[in-house]
C-alpha positions as CSV (number, residue, x, y, z in Angstrom):
1,M,-5.7,-11.8,-17.3
2,K,-2.9,-9.5,-18.5
3,I,-4.9,-6.5,-17.5
4,S,-5.6,-7.7,-14.0
5,V,-1.9,-8.5,-13.5
6,L,-0.9,-5.1,-14.7
7,A,-3.5,-3.5,-12.4
8,A,-2.1,-5.4,-9.5
9,L,1.4,-4.3,-10.3
10,L,0.4,-0.7,-10.6
11,L,-1.5,-0.9,-7.3
12,A,1.5,-2.6,-5.6
13,A,3.8,0.1,-6.9
14,A,1.6,2.8,-5.5
15,V,1.3,1.2,-2.0
16,L,3.8,2.5,0.6
17,P,6.4,4.0,-1.7
18,A,10.0,4.7,-0.8
19,A,10.6,5.3,2.8
20,A,14.1,6.5,3.6
21,Q,16.4,4.8,1.1
22,S,14.4,1.8,-0.1
23,G,10.9,1.2,-1.2
24,P,8.6,-1.5,0.0
25,S,9.4,-5.0,-0.8
26,L,7.0,-7.0,-3.0
27,Q,5.9,-8.9,0.1
28,E,5.0,-5.6,1.8
29,Q,3.2,-4.3,-1.2
30,M,1.1,-7.4,-1.5
31,A,0.3,-7.3,2.2
32,C,-1.5,-4.0,1.7
33,R,-2.9,-4.5,-1.8
34,G,-6.4,-5.4,-0.6
35,D,-6.5,-2.7,2.1
36,A,-5.3,-0.1,-0.4
37,S,-8.0,-1.0,-2.8
38,K,-10.7,-1.1,-0.1
39,F,-9.9,2.0,1.9
40,C,-7.7,4.2,-0.4
41,A,-8.5,3.4,-4.0
42,E,-8.8,7.1,-4.9
43,H,-5.1,7.5,-4.0
44,I,-3.7,4.8,-6.3
45,G,-0.8,6.3,-8.2
46,K,-0.4,9.0,-5.6
47,P,2.2,7.6,-3.2
48,P,2.2,10.4,-0.5
49,Q,-1.6,10.4,-0.4
50,M,-1.7,6.6,-0.3
51,N,0.7,6.5,2.6
52,A,-1.3,9.1,4.5
53,C,-4.6,7.2,3.8
54,L,-3.2,3.9,5.0
55,R,-1.9,5.6,8.2
56,E,-5.3,7.2,8.7
57,N,-7.1,3.9,8.3
58,K,-4.6,1.9,10.3
59,S,-7.2,0.6,12.8
60,K,-9.2,-0.9,9.9
61,L,-6.3,-2.6,8.1
62,S,-5.5,-6.3,8.0
63,D,-2.9,-7.4,10.5
64,S,-0.3,-7.9,7.8
65,C,-0.8,-4.4,6.3
66,R,-0.9,-2.8,9.7
67,K,2.5,-4.3,10.5
68,V,3.9,-2.9,7.3
69,V,2.5,0.6,8.0
70,E,3.9,0.5,11.5
71,S,7.3,-0.8,10.3
72,R,7.4,2.2,8.0
73,G,6.7,4.8,10.7
74,G,2.9,4.9,10.5
């Protein structure tokens, strides 16, 4: 259980890193967690590449993640 929680936190930290002055909220991170794993797993831990991957896959993202990506300029 501890490993899966740690993995989720690491994934969430990698999703949509700092834009402008503040990073994504936990709610935003969780909105994209599944999509990040599904479409961009190879970019976990690489924030710039993760952002680009999520933008490139925007049409495939869940509604909640798509809204986060769009709100952050994607």
